[in-house]
N, C-alpha and C positions, 0 to 999 in steps of 0.2 A: 039469451036463451041458454038454459042449463043443459049440459050434456049428460045423458043417462049412461049408466054402466053398460058396456058392450056396444055402444054406438060408436061408429067411426067418426073421427074428427075431420071435417072438411078442410082442405088447405085454404089459406087466406088468399085473396085475389092477387096480391103482389108476391106470393110465394109459389115457386115451382112445386108441382106435385112430386113427391119422392125426395125432396130436399127438406131437411129440418132447418129451423131458424134459431138464431141466438139473439139476445137483446144487445143492441149496440148502444143506444141511448134510450132513456125512458120514452115509451110510446112507439119506438121504431124497432122493426126486426130486420135483420140482415141475414141473407143466406150464409150458411157455414161454408167456409172455404175448404177445399180438399187439401190434404197434407202430404208430406213425403210418405207417411205410412199408407195412405190411400193409393199412392202411385206404386209402392212396393207390393201391396196386395194385388194390384192390377197386373204387374209384371209376372207375379207368381201364378195368378189365374191363367194368364196367357200361356206360360211355359207348361203348366200342368195339363191344360186343355189340349194343347198341341201334342204333348207326349202321349195322351190318350187317343189321339187321332180324331178328336171331336171338333166340329165346326162351331162357330159362334152361334149360328142358328140353332143347332141341336142343343147346345148348353142353354140358350135362352128359352127354347121351348120347354126344356125339362124343368126349369126353375120359374117359368111363367112370366118371362120378359121378352122383349124383342131383341134381335141380334144387335140393333143399334145401341140398346141399353148395355148389352154385354161389352160392346166396343168402348162405351164410356167408362164402364168399370175397369176394363183392361188398360185404358189410357190414364186412369186415375182422375178422370173428370168428374165422376160421380162416386159417392161413397157407397159401399156395399153394406146393407143392413146386416145385423147379426144373424137373424134367422135365414136370410138368403145366403149368407156366407157359409153357414152351417150346411145348407142344402147343396151348395156348390162343392163343398168339401166331401160330402157324402157321394155325390155323383162322380167326382174325380178320385174317389177312394183314397183320400188323405185326411189326416187330422186337421182340424181348424188351425192348429198351431203352425202348420206348414206355410201359412200365408204371412206369418209375422217373423220378425227378427228374434233370435235367441241370444241370450247373454253368455253363450258358451264360446270358447276359443275357436270352434269350427265355424262360427258365424260368417267370417270372410269367405271361407271355402264354399259354403252354401250359396252366398251371394254371387260368387263367381260362376257357380253352376247355373243358377237361374239366368245370369247375364249371358252365358254361353248358349243356353237353350233358346233364348229369345233372338239370337242371331239368325238371319235369313238362311234357311237350308240346314240348320243344325239338327233339327229333329229327323229330317230325311236322311242325313248322313249317318246319324246314330242308328236308325232303323236298318239301313243297308249294312252297316258294320256288324250289327247284332246277328244278321243272317249268315255271316261268314263263320263257318264252323272250324275251318283249319287255322290253328294257332299261328303258323308261320305266315299264312296269307294275311292274318290280322296285323302281325308285326310289320309286314311289308306295306300294308295300307297306311299304318301310322307313320312309317318312314316317308312314304310318298307325300302325305299331307304335310308333314313337318318340312320337307324339302320345298314344297309349293309355298308354304308360309314364309320360309327364309327368302325365296326368290321375290315374293311380293314385297317383303320389307326392304330388300336390297333395291328394288325398283323405286320404291317410295323415297328412299334416302338419296339415291343418285339417279336422276332421270337419264334415259338413254342419250348417248352423244349424237349430235347432228351429223349426218353423212357429209363428207367433204368432197 
């Protein structure tokens, strides 16, 4: 049966809807595997969504998918189509390029930032910090967090001694 212009192509029975397929051997199609780029895009969607204070459900509703689908995008389990990625970028108020690596020297710094933002509690900590208007108080908070980090590292290196 020939497909007419403008008609949607139905997925093949052995192919998941939403996943494209590539030829493996003649006559067989295999689902495309997600890549490191898909996982990178997912990490950045998560960080940017959380920075906006948006839930997976709200993002999903806005782009026309379920929150489970958003979870799969964020974990890099499913690829985000170009049109949908463009819509996500619009909603998160960033350029589409924000989801991809750049070949500039600051690439590592950007990657670090997205890694930090994905740490549990990081967004909440940043929001609270941003609400502090007093500069000295901000410096004190940074010093406190650095001290806590040093203590945590010291405990990890040398576990507490057993009482005698």
